[in-house]
VEXKOLTOR-870731 format. One line per 10 residues: number of its first residue (from 0); their letters; for each residue x, y, z negated of N, C-alpha, C. Coordinates in steps of 0.05 Angstrom, whole numbers, plus 5000, padded with zeros to 4 digits. Example, Ala and Ser with C-alpha at 12.3 -4.5 7.8 and 13.67 -1.06 7.14 Angstrom:
<pts>
0	AS	5264:4886:4844:5246:4910:4844:5264:4934:4844  5257:4955:4858:5273:4979:4857:5258:5001:4843
</pts>
This chain:
<pts>
0	MRVDERAGHP	3171:4012:1489:3148:4010:1506:3132:4036:1504  3121:4045:1527:3103:4068:1527:3079:4061:1510  3070:4079:1494:3045:4075:1479:3025:4095:1490  3006:4086:1505:2985:4103:1517:2962:4102:1498  2953:4126:1489:2933:4128:1468:2905:4129:1480  2901:4119:1504:2874:4118:1516:2857:4098:1499  2831:4102:1501:2813:4085:1486:2816:4056:1495  2809:4039:1476:2810:4010:1483:2835:3998:1472  2850:3985:1490:2873:3970:1482:2897:3980:1498  2908:4003:1491:2929:4014:1507:2954:3997:1511
10	RRETDSDRAR	2963:3985:1489:2987:3968:1491:2982:3944:1508  2958:3932:1505:2952:3908:1521:2950:3915:1550  2938:3939:1557:2936:3947:1585:2964:3951:1597  2982:3963:1582:3009:3968:1592:3023:3942:1596  3020:3923:1577:3033:3897:1580:3022:3882:1605  2996:3884:1608:2984:3870:1631:2993:3882:1657  2993:3909:1659:3002:3922:1683:3031:3915:1690  3048:3915:1669:3076:3909:1673:3079:3880:1683  3064:3862:1671:3065:3834:1679:3057:3831:1708  3037:3846:1717:3029:3844:1745:3051:3855:1764
20	FEAALRRRGL	3064:3877:1756:3086:3887:1772:3109:3867:1773  3115:3855:1751:3137:3835:1750:3130:3811:1767  3105:3802:1765:3097:3779:1782:3099:3786:1811  3091:3811:1818:3092:3819:1846:3121:3820:1856  3139:3830:1839:3167:3831:1847:3178:3803:1851  3171:3785:1834:3181:3757:1838:3169:3745:1863  3143:3750:1868:3131:3739:1892:3144:3750:1917  3155:3774:1916:3168:3786:1939:3197:3779:1940  3206:3760:1923:3234:3751:1924:3254:3770:1911  3244:3787:1892:3262:3806:1879:3263:3803:1849
30	PLVVRRDRRG	3271:3780:1839:3272:3776:1810:3293:3793:1796  3314:3802:1810:3335:3818:1797:3326:3847:1792  3303:3855:1803:3292:3881:1798:3278:3882:1771  3268:3858:1762:3255:3856:1736:3275:3862:1714  3266:3876:1694:3284:3884:1672:3297:3859:1660  3322:3861:1654:3338:3838:1646:3326:3822:1623  3316:3835:1602:3305:3821:1580:3278:3809:1585  3266:3814:1610:3241:3803:1617:3244:3780:1637  3268:3774:1645:3271:3754:1666:3266:3725:1656  3268:3721:1630:3263:3695:1618:3234:3692:1608
40	SAILRRSAPA	3217:3712:1612:3190:3711:1602:3174:3690:1617  3157:3675:1602:3140:3655:1613:3155:3635:1631  3179:3628:1623:3196:3612:1640:3184:3584:1645  3171:3573:1625:3159:3546:1628:3136:3547:1648  3119:3568:1645:3097:3571:1664:3106:3575:1692  3127:3591:1696:3137:3597:1723:3152:3573:1735  3161:3555:1718:3175:3531:1728:3155:3509:1735  3130:3510:1726:3111:3488:1730:3106:3481:1759  3103:3501:1778:3098:3493:1806:3121:3477:1818  3146:3485:1812:3169:3470:1822:3170:3442:1810
50	LAFMLLIEPL	3164:3439:1784:3164:3413:1771:3142:3395:1782  3118:3408:1788:3097:3392:1801:3105:3382:1828  3119:3399:1843:3129:3391:1870:3147:3367:1867  3166:3368:1848:3185:3346:1845:3172:3322:1833  3151:3326:1817:3137:3304:1805:3126:3284:1826  3117:3295:1849:3106:3278:1870:3127:3269:1891  3145:3287:1898:3163:3281:1920:3183:3258:1912  3190:3257:1886:3209:3236:1878:3198:3208:1880  3175:3202:1868:3165:3174:1871:3156:3167:1899  3145:3187:1914:3137:3181:1942:3161:3174:1959
60	SSLITALLSL	3183:3189:1956:3207:3183:1972:3219:3157:1963  3218:3151:1937:3229:3125:1927:3212:3102:1938  3186:3106:1941:3169:3085:1951:3175:3079:1980  3179:3101:1996:3187:3097:2024:3213:3082:2027  3233:3090:2010:3259:3076:2010:3256:3047:2003  3239:3041:1984:3235:3013:1976:3221:2997:1998  3202:3009:2012:3188:2995:2034:3207:2989:2057  3226:3007:2062:3244:3003:2085:3269:2987:2077  3274:2984:2051:3298:2969:2043:3291:2939:2042  3286:2928:2065:3279:2899:2067:3300:2886:2085
70	PPDRLEERLS	3303:2860:2083:3320:2846:2103:3310:2851:2131  3328:2851:2151:3320:2858:2178:3297:2841:2189  3297:2815:2183:3276:2798:2193:3249:2805:2181  3248:2810:2155:3223:2818:2142:3213:2845:2151  3232:2864:2154:3225:2890:2163:3213:2889:2191  3225:2873:2209:3215:2870:2236:3187:2858:2235  3182:2839:2217:3156:2827:2215:3135:2847:2205  3143:2864:2186:3125:2885:2176:3119:2905:2198  3139:2912:2214:3135:2932:2234:3116:2923:2257  3113:2897:2259:3095:2886:2279:3066:2887:2269
80	NALWVFGLLA	3062:2894:2244:3035:2897:2233:3026:2926:2235  3006:2931:2253:2998:2958:2258:2988:2972:2233  2973:2958:2216:2962:2970:2192:2985:2979:2173  3006:2963:2171:3029:2970:2154:3043:2994:2165  3046:2995:2191:3060:3018:2204:3044:3044:2199  3017:3043:2203:3001:3066:2198:3002:3075:2169  3003:3056:2151:3005:3062:2122:3032:3076:2117  3053:3066:2129:3080:3078:2126:3080:3106:2137  3068:3110:2160:3067:3137:2171:3051:3156:2153  3029:3147:2143:3013:3163:2125:3029:3170:2100
90	LAVAVFVAPA	3044:3151:2090:3061:3157:2066:3083:3177:2073  3094:3175:2097:3115:3194:2105:3103:3223:2107  3079:3225:2117:3066:3251:2118:3060:3261:2090  3052:3243:2072:3046:3251:2045:3071:3261:2030  3094:3251:2038:3119:3261:2025:3123:3291:2030  3115:3300:2054:3118:3329:2060:3094:3345:2051  3070:3334:2051:3046:3350:2045:3039:3350:2016  3038:3326:2003:3027:3324:1976:3043:3340:1956  3070:3340:1955:3084:3357:1936:3078:3386:1939  3077:3396:1964:3071:3424:1969:3043:3431:1959
100	VAGSLVSKWL	3024:3414:1965:2997:3419:1955:2996:3419:1925  3009:3400:1912:3010:3399:1883:3022:3424:1871  3044:3433:1882:3056:3458:1872:3039:3482:1876  3025:3483:1899:3007:3506:1904:2983:3505:1885  2972:3482:1880:2949:3480:1862:2956:3488:1834  2979:3478:1824:2988:3486:1797:2992:3516:1795  3004:3528:1816:3008:3557:1817:2981:3572:1815  2961:3562:1830:2935:3575:1829:2922:3572:1802  2923:3548:1790:2912:3544:1764:2925:3562:1743  2951:3566:1745:2965:3582:1725:2957:3612:1728
110	RVLPRGGRLA	2947:3619:1751:2939:3647:1755:2910:3653:1744  2893:3632:1743:2865:3636:1736:2859:3627:1707  2875:3609:1696:2869:3599:1670:2877:3619:1648  2864:3618:1625:2872:3635:1603:2900:3627:1593  2911:3643:1575:2938:3639:1567:2943:3611:1555  2925:3602:1538:2928:3575:1526:2927:3553:1547  2909:3556:1566:2907:3536:1587:2932:3535:1605  2943:3559:1610:2968:3560:1626:2991:3545:1612  2993:3550:1586:3014:3536:1571:3010:3506:1571  2985:3498:1567:2978:3469:1566:2985:3456:1593
120	VAVVVLVLFA	2978:3468:1616:2984:3457:1642:3014:3455:1646  3029:3476:1639:3058:3476:1642:3071:3454:1626  3062:3450:1601:3074:3430:1583:3068:3402:1595  3043:3398:1604:3035:3371:1615:3052:3365:1639  3056:3384:1657:3072:3379:1681:3101:3373:1674  3112:3388:1655:3140:3383:1647:3143:3355:1635  3124:3347:1617:3126:3321:1604:3123:3298:1625  3104:3302:1644:3100:3282:1664:3124:3278:1681  3138:3300:1688:3162:3298:1705:3185:3287:1690  3191:3298:1666:3215:3291:1651:3213:3263:1639
130	VGSPIVEFAT	3189:3254:1631:3186:3229:1617:3167:3210:1632  3144:3220:1640:3124:3202:1652:3133:3190:1678  3144:3206:1696:3153:3196:1722:3174:3174:1720  3195:3177:1704:3214:3154:1702:3202:3129:1691  3183:3132:1672:3170:3108:1661:3154:3094:1682  3138:3109:1697:3121:3097:1718:3139:3084:1740  3160:3097:1748:3178:3086:1768:3191:3060:1758  3199:3060:1733:3211:3036:1721:3191:3013:1720  3166:3020:1711:3146:2999:1708:3137:2987:1735  3138:3003:1756:3130:2993:1783:3154:2982:1799
140	GLRKSLWLGL	3178:2982:1787:3201:2971:1801:3214:2990:1821  3206:3015:1822:3219:3034:1840:3245:3043:1829  3249:3041:1803:3275:3049:1791:3283:3026:1772  3309:3018:1774:3318:2995:1759:3325:3002:1730  3334:3027:1725:3343:3034:1699:3325:3057:1688  3312:3052:1666:3295:3072:1654:3311:3095:1643  3333:3089:1629:3350:3110:1617:3362:3128:1638  3370:3116:1661:3382:3132:1682:3360:3151:1693  3336:3141:1696:3314:3158:1706:3309:3181:1686  3308:3175:1661:3304:3196:1641:3326:3217:1641
150	VVNGGLTVLV	3351:3208:1644:3373:3227:1645:3372:3245:1670  3367:3232:1693:3366:3247:1718:3343:3267:1718  3319:3259:1710:3297:3277:1710:3300:3299:1688  3312:3291:1666:3317:3312:1646:3337:3332:1656  3358:3323:1670:3377:3342:1681:3365:3360:1702  3347:3348:1720:3333:3364:1740:3315:3385:1727  3302:3377:1705:3285:3396:1691:3301:3420:1681  3324:3414:1669:3341:3436:1659:3350:3454:1682  3357:3442:1705:3366:3457:1729:3343:3475:1739  3319:3465:1739:3296:3481:1748:3292:3504:1729
160	LAGVYVGAGS	3292:3499:1703:3288:3521:1684:3310:3542:1686  3335:3533:1690:3357:3551:1693:3355:3567:1719  3346:3554:1741:3342:3568:1766:3321:3589:1764  3299:3582:1750:3278:3602:1747:3287:3626:1730  3303:3620:1710:3313:3641:1692:3330:3661:1707  3348:3651:1724:3367:3670:1738:3354:3682:1763  3330:3672:1770:3316:3684:1793:3317:3668:1818  3333:3646:1818:3335:3630:1843:3308:3618:1851  3292:3611:1831:3266:3599:1837:3248:3618:1852  3248:3644:1844:3231:3664:1857:3240:3668:1886
170	ILAWGLRRAF	3267:3669:1890:3277:3673:1917:3271:3649:1934  3274:3625:1923:3269:3601:1939:3239:3599:1946  3222:3605:1927:3193:3604:1932:3186:3625:1953  3197:3649:1951:3192:3669:1971:3202:3660:1999  3225:3647:2000:3236:3638:2025:3218:3617:2038  3207:3598:2021:3189:3578:2032:3163:3591:2043  3152:3610:2028:3128:3624:2038:3134:3639:2063  3157:3651:2065:3165:3666:2089:3168:3647:2112  3179:3623:2107:3182:3604:2129:3155:3595:2140  3135:3591:2123:3109:3583:2132:3096:3607:2148
180	RQLVTVGTMA	3101:3631:2138:3089:3654:2152:3102:3658:2179  3128:3650:2182:3141:3653:2207:3128:3635:2229  3115:3614:2220:3102:3597:2240:3080:3612:2256  3069:3633:2243:3049:3649:2256:3061:3665:2279  3087:3671:2277:3100:3687:2298:3110:3671:2321  3105:3644:2321:3115:3628:2343:3104:3637:2369  3078:3644:2370:3066:3654:2395:3079:3680:2405  3085:3698:2386:3098:3723:2393:3126:3718:2404  3140:3700:2391:3167:3693:2401:3166:3680:2429  3146:3662:2432:3145:3648:2458:3137:3666:2481
190	TRALPLLVIV	3122:3688:2475:3114:3705:2497:3132:3730:2501  3145:3738:2480:3161:3763:2482:3191:3758:2483  3201:3740:2466:3230:3736:2464:3240:3713:2482  3224:3691:2483:3234:3668:2497:3238:3672:2527  3219:3684:2542:3224:3687:2571:3249:3701:2578  3255:3723:2565:3279:3739:2572:3304:3722:2564  3304:3709:2542:3327:3693:2534:3332:3670:2554  3311:3658:2563:3313:3636:2582:3325:3647:2608  3316:3670:2617:3327:3682:2642:3357:3687:2639  3366:3696:2615:3394:3702:2610:3411:3677:2613
200	VLFAFFSTEM	3402:3654:2603:3419:3630:2603:3410:3609:2622  3390:3614:2639:3380:3593:2656:3401:3584:2676  3416:3603:2688:3437:3595:2707:3459:3579:2694  3465:3585:2669:3484:3569:2654:3474:3540:2651  3448:3537:2646:3437:3511:2642:3440:3493:2667  3437:3505:2690:3439:3490:2715:3467:3491:2727  3487:3498:2711:3515:3499:2720:3528:3473:2715  3541:3462:2736:3556:3437:2733:3577:3438:2711  3591:3461:2711:3613:3464:2691:3603:3463:2663  3580:3476:2657:3569:3475:2630:3561:3447:2622
210	WQIAEALPRW	3550:3432:2640:3543:3404:2633:3569:3388:2628  3590:3393:2643:3615:3378:2639:3627:3386:2612  3627:3412:2606:3638:3421:2580:3622:3409:2557  3596:3409:2559:3579:3399:2537:3583:3369:2533  3585:3355:2555:3588:3326:2553:3615:3318:2542  3636:3333:2548:3663:3326:2539:3668:3334:2510  3652:3352:2498:3656:3361:2471:3650:3338:2451  3668:3331:2434:3661:3314:2411:3640:3329:2393  3623:3314:2381:3602:3327:2365:3614:3345:2343  3636:3337:2331:3647:3354:2309:3657:3380:2320
220	RLWLVVALFA	3668:3381:2345:3676:3406:2357:3652:3423:2365  3631:3409:2374:3606:3424:2380:3596:3438:2355  3596:3425:2333:3587:3437:2308:3605:3460:2300  3631:3459:2306:3649:3482:2301:3641:3506:2318  3634:3500:2343:3624:3522:2361:3599:3534:2349  3581:3517:2340:3556:3526:2328:3562:3544:2303  3581:3534:2287:3589:3550:2263:3601:3577:2271  3616:3577:2293:3628:3603:2302:3606:3623:2310  3587:3613:2326:3565:3631:2334:3549:3640:2310  3544:3621:2291:3529:3628:2267:3544:3649:2250
230	ALSVLFMIAV	3571:3646:2248:3586:3666:2233:3585:3694:2246  3587:3694:2273:3585:3720:2286:3557:3733:2281  3536:3716:2282:3509:3727:2276:3508:3738:2248  3519:3723:2229:3518:3732:2201:3533:3759:2197  3557:3761:2209:3572:3786:2207:3556:3809:2219  3544:3805:2242:3528:3826:2254:3504:3834:2237  3491:3813:2226:3467:3818:2210:3475:3834:2185  3497:3827:2172:3505:3841:2147:3510:3870:2153  3524:3875:2175:3531:3903:2182:3505:3919:2187  3487:3908:2202:3462:3922:2209:3444:3925:2184
240	LREELGTMVD	3441:3904:2169:3423:3905:2146:3434:3923:2124  3460:3925:2121:3471:3943:2101:3465:3972:2109  3466:3979:2134:3460:4006:2143:3430:4011:2140  3413:3991:2147:3384:3995:2144:3376:3998:2115  3388:3982:2098:3382:3984:2069:3390:4011:2058  3413:4021:2067:3422:4048:2058:3402:4069:2066  3391:4067:2091:3371:4087:2100:3346:4085:2083  3337:4060:2077:3313:4057:2061:3316:4067:2033  3339:4063:2021:3345:4073:1994:3344:4104:1994  3356:4116:2015:3356:4146:2017:3327:4156:2019
250	EAIDGRLPEL	3310:4142:2034:3282:4149:2036:3268:4147:2009  3275:4125:1994:3262:4122:1968:3271:4144:1949  3296:4152:1950:3305:4174:1933:3291:4200:1940  3285:4204:1965:3271:4228:1974:3241:4226:1970  3231:4204:1959:3203:4200:1954:3186:4192:1978  3199:4184:2000:3185:4176:2024:3181:4145:2024  3160:4137:2009:3155:4109:2005:3126:4103:2014  3121:4079:2023:3093:4072:2031:3076:4067:2006  3050:4062:2011:3032:4056:1990:3038:4029:1978  3028:4025:1953:3031:3999:1940:3014:3979:1955
260	PADLADLSVD	3022:3953:1954:3006:3932:1967:2978:3930:1954  2960:3917:1968:2932:3916:1960:2928:3904:1932  2945:3884:1925:2941:3871:1899:2949:3888:1876  2963:3911:1881:2971:3929:1860:2959:3957:1863  2943:3961:1883:2932:3988:1889:2914:3998:1867  2902:3980:1851:2884:3989:1830:2898:3999:1805  2924:3995:1804:2940:4003:1780:2948:4032:1783  2943:4047:1762:2952:4075:1761:2975:4077:1742  2995:4091:1751:3020:4095:1735:3021:4124:1727  3019:4129:1701:3021:4157:1692:3050:4167:1693
270	GAAVPTRPTA	3053:4190:1705:3080:4201:1707:3095:4188:1729  3120:4194:1732:3136:4182:1753:3165:4180:1743  3177:4158:1748:3205:4155:1741:3222:4170:1761  3244:4181:1751:3263:4195:1769:3275:4174:1788  3272:4179:1814:3283:4159:1834:3312:4153:1829  3319:4128:1827:3346:4120:1823:3354:4100:1844  3380:4099:1850:3390:4080:1869:3390:4052:1857  3385:4031:1872:3386:4004:1861:3413:3998:1850  3413:3982:1829:3438:3972:1818:3451:3953:1837  3475:3945:1831:3489:3926:1849:3474:3900:1852
280	GERANLMLVL	3463:3890:1829:3447:3865:1831:3421:3869:1847  3408:3891:1843:3383:3897:1858:3389:3900:1888  3411:3913:1894:3418:3917:1922:3424:3890:1935  3439:3873:1920:3445:3847:1931:3419:3831:1936  3400:3833:1917:3375:3819:1920:3359:3829:1944  3359:3855:1948:3345:3866:1972:3359:3857:1998  3385:3857:1998:3400:3848:2021:3394:3819:2027  3392:3803:2006:3388:3774:2009:3360:3769:2022  3339:3782:2012:3313:3777:2024:3311:3786:2053  3324:3809:2059:3325:3818:2087:3340:3798:2104
290	FLAQALQIAM	3363:3788:2094:3379:3769:2109:3364:3743:2113  3352:3732:2092:3338:3707:2095:3314:3709:2114  3300:3732:2113:3277:3735:2131:3285:3735:2160  3307:3750:2166:3316:3750:2194:3329:3723:2202  3343:3711:2183:3355:3685:2189:3334:3664:2196  3311:3665:2182:3289:3646:2189:3278:3651:2217  3276:3677:2224:3267:3684:2251:3286:3671:2272  3312:3676:2267:3332:3666:2287:3332:3636:2288  3330:3623:2266:3330:3593:2265:3305:3583:2281  3282:3595:2277:3258:3586:2290:3261:3590:2321
300	LAVLVFCLFI	3272:3613:2328:3276:3618:2357:3295:3598:2369  3317:3591:2354:3336:3572:2365:3323:3544:2368  3306:3537:2350:3291:3511:2353:3273:3512:2378  3260:3534:2382:3243:3536:2406:3259:3534:2432  3282:3547:2432:3299:3546:2456:3309:3518:2460  3317:3505:2439:3327:3477:2441:3305:3459:2452  3281:3461:2442:3259:3444:2452:3253:3451:2481  3254:3477:2489:3249:3484:2516:3269:3472:2536  3294:3474:2529:3315:3463:2547:3315:3433:2548  3308:3420:2525:3305:3391:2525:3282:3383:2545
310	GLGALAVDQS	3260:3397:2543:3238:3391:2561:3244:3398:2590  3258:3420:2595:3265:3428:2622:3285:3408:2634  3304:3399:2618:3324:3379:2628:3311:3353:2635  3292:3344:2617:3278:3319:2622:3261:3320:2647  3250:3343:2653:3233:3346:2677:3248:3351:2702  3268:3368:2701:3281:3379:2726:3307:3366:2733  3320:3353:2715:3347:3341:2721:3344:3311:2723  3348:3301:2747:3345:3272:2752:3370:3257:2745  3367:3231:2743:3390:3214:2736:3412:3216:2757  3405:3217:2782:3425:3219:2803:3441:3245:2801
320	VVDAWLGEGK	3428:3266:2793:3442:3292:2790:3462:3291:2767  3453:3280:2745:3471:3278:2722:3495:3260:2728  3490:3238:2742:3513:3221:2750:3531:3234:2770  3520:3251:2787:3537:3265:2807:3553:3286:2793  3542:3299:2773:3557:3320:2758:3578:3309:2739  3571:3287:2726:3588:3278:2704:3601:3251:2709  3592:3236:2728:3603:3210:2733:3582:3188:2731  3587:3166:2744:3568:3144:2744:3563:3133:2716  3537:3130:2709:3529:3118:2684:3527:3138:2661  3534:3163:2665:3533:3183:2644:3504:3189:2635
330	FLEAGTLFGL	3485:3186:2653:3457:3191:2646:3447:3171:2625  3459:3147:2625:3450:3126:2607:3462:3128:2579  3481:3147:2576:3493:3151:2549:3473:3167:2533  3461:3154:2513:3440:3166:2497:3451:3187:2478  3437:3209:2476:3445:3230:2457:3434:3224:2429  3446:3236:2409:3438:3233:2381:3434:3261:2369  3417:3262:2349:3413:3287:2334:3410:3280:2305  3430:3288:2289:3431:3282:2260:3428:3252:2255  3442:3236:2272:3442:3207:2269:3419:3193:2282  3400:3207:2292:3377:3195:2305:3381:3193:2335
340	QLPLPKALVQ	3380:3169:2346:3384:3166:2374:3360:3174:2390  3364:3191:2411:3343:3202:2427:3343:3189:2454  3320:3186:2467:3318:3175:2494:3325:3196:2515  3347:3209:2511:3356:3231:2528:3386:3229:2533  3396:3239:2555:3425:3239:2560:3440:3255:2539  3463:3245:2532:3480:3258:2512:3486:3287:2521  3493:3291:2547:3500:3317:2556:3477:3337:2553  3453:3328:2558:3429:3346:2556:3426:3355:2527  3428:3337:2508:3425:3344:2480:3447:3363:2471  3472:3357:2480:3495:3375:2472:3492:3403:2484
350	LSIFLSVFCG	3484:3404:2510:3481:3430:2523:3458:3446:2511  3436:3432:2503:3413:3446:2491:3420:3458:2464  3436:3443:2449:3446:3454:2423:3463:3479:2427  3482:3477:2446:3500:3499:2452:3484:3524:2460  3465:3521:2479:3451:3544:2490:3431:3555:2469  3419:3538:2453:3401:3548:2432:3415:3566:2412  3439:3558:2404:3454:3574:2385:3463:3600:2398  3472:3599:2423:3479:3623:2437:3455:3642:2439  3432:3632:2445:3408:3649:2446:3402:3661:2418  3407:3646:2397:3404:3657:2371:3421:3681:2366
360	LYFTASAATD	3447:3679:2375:3465:3702:2372:3456:3725:2389  3446:3720:2413:3436:3742:2430:3411:3755:2418  3394:3739:2407:3370:3749:2394:3377:3766:2369  3397:3758:2354:3406:3773:2331:3413:3802:2339  3429:3804:2360:3436:3831:2369:3413:3846:2381  3396:3833:2396:3373:3846:2409:3353:3856:2389  3347:3840:2368:3327:3847:2349:3333:3873:2334  3359:3879:2332:3367:3904:2318:3372:3927:2336  3376:3922:2362:3384:3944:2380:3364:3949:2402  3351:3928:2413:3332:3932:2434:3306:3943:2423
370	PLYRKAFFEP	3295:3965:2433:3271:3977:2421:3247:3958:2420  3242:3943:2441:3219:3925:2442:3222:3902:2422  3246:3890:2421:3251:3869:2402:3250:3879:2374  3261:3903:2370:3262:3915:2343:3233:3919:2332  3216:3930:2349:3189:3936:2341:3174:3910:2335  3178:3889:2350:3163:3864:2347:3174:3847:2324  3200:3847:2320:3211:3827:2302:3226:3839:2278  3240:3862:2281:3257:3872:2260:3242:3892:2242  3227:3910:2254:3214:3931:2238:3194:3920:2218  3179:3898:2224:3162:3887:2203:3177:3878:2178
380	LVEDVRVSLA	3201:3867:2182:3218:3859:2159:3226:3884:2143  3234:3904:2157:3243:3929:2143:3219:3941:2128  3196:3942:2140:3172:3953:2127:3165:3938:2102  3169:3911:2102:3163:3895:2079:3182:3902:2056  3207:3908:2062:3226:3915:2041:3220:3944:2031  3210:3961:2049:3202:3988:2040:3179:3987:2020  3160:3969:2025:3138:3965:2006:3150:3954:1979  3169:3936:1981:3182:3926:1956:3195:3948:1941  3207:3967:1954:3220:3990:1941:3198:4008:1928  3175:4009:1940:3153:4024:1927:3143:4010:1902
390	VRQAYLALRG	3142:3984:1903:3135:3968:1879:3155:3972:1857  3181:3972:1865:3202:3977:1845:3200:4004:1833  3194:4025:1849:3192:4052:1838:3169:4054:1818  3146:4042:1825:3123:4042:1807:3129:4027:1781  3144:4005:1784:3151:3989:1760:3170:4005:1742  3188:4020:1754:3206:4037:1737:3190:4059:1723  3170:4070:1737:3153:4090:1724:3137:4078:1701  3127:4054:1705:3111:4041:1684:3129:4035:1660  3153:4026:1664:3171:4020:1642:3179:4044:1626  3180:4067:1640:3187:4092:1626:3214:4090:1613
400	DEA	3215:4095:1587:3241:4096:1573:3250:4068:1565  3235:4047:1574:3245:4020:1568:3268:4012:1586  3271:4025:1609:3292:4017:1628:3319:4018:1615
</pts>
């Protein structure tokens, strides 16, 4: 460790600064940049938000399953009770909201509490999930076997701790935060990307042949087509991102890096580490965060396109038209999505899936090559990784000869 002989507590300051850099790297989805012998530091505290998330989602989902696991006649009787239905809907919303809120609150507490308080919170959350939750579920009848619950929750606890140790937890948490942030870009996508994409495929949507092809495809073959388009998108993304990452690394070696983010701007790093190229693990980590960020963009756009064509088909394509294109009675064949029956024609659902995935492939290519798309959607991702490289460089300088 560097020993800075400044007045006060030099070693403590260095440790604190290093911990802030390591926390920033993990928040940015780059756990493999953290020095190898530091990756297991504070593993219990870093696992607490995930354990808090699982602490609530497991009993809530078990409660919903128990409420719906009734004989058909009793379930129908319960569904006729408006108060019971509203309670069930509220519980369904709680399954998605409450665990995320609990994980977020635990994360915030761990950032503001003193060291002893952080450890106490982490231990309490771990004990509640590994032991308390199975006992409560067994006592309330949600779980029939106490020992099975203890074994399952104990195994999940070990998996969470192992995932945090190898860095999977940091990458998953970063991916979830990125997914929520992508919701902010829905307006940008709807105004900049969606109109052009719709124009490109609109004539295909109103083509008789496309409706016939979509209606005739078995669902498993449609998913194979989706997988083919997804594979082409992945191959294109890997090629482009590898080239972009190489350019960013060259800029980092030349010292052309942006400023540190605001949460680290107050830290001063004495001296400077000699710029080094990322190791294989670091490079894979950087590629992964770039890939996931763009993949989330593409997935969100595909969902928007799917919803748009579903709405357009419901409004503009009449029953007589569908029957004329596909045959008498085809309009009444209900479509399904992930096992859920929809009040829509099967052909409309199939065609909307096909066109949404095709638009995702088109957007993948446009985001990297078209100047307008690149500026709006791709360059912000690249800039975020450039900032991460600046954080890495400052972290290497702070570590000094510890690297």
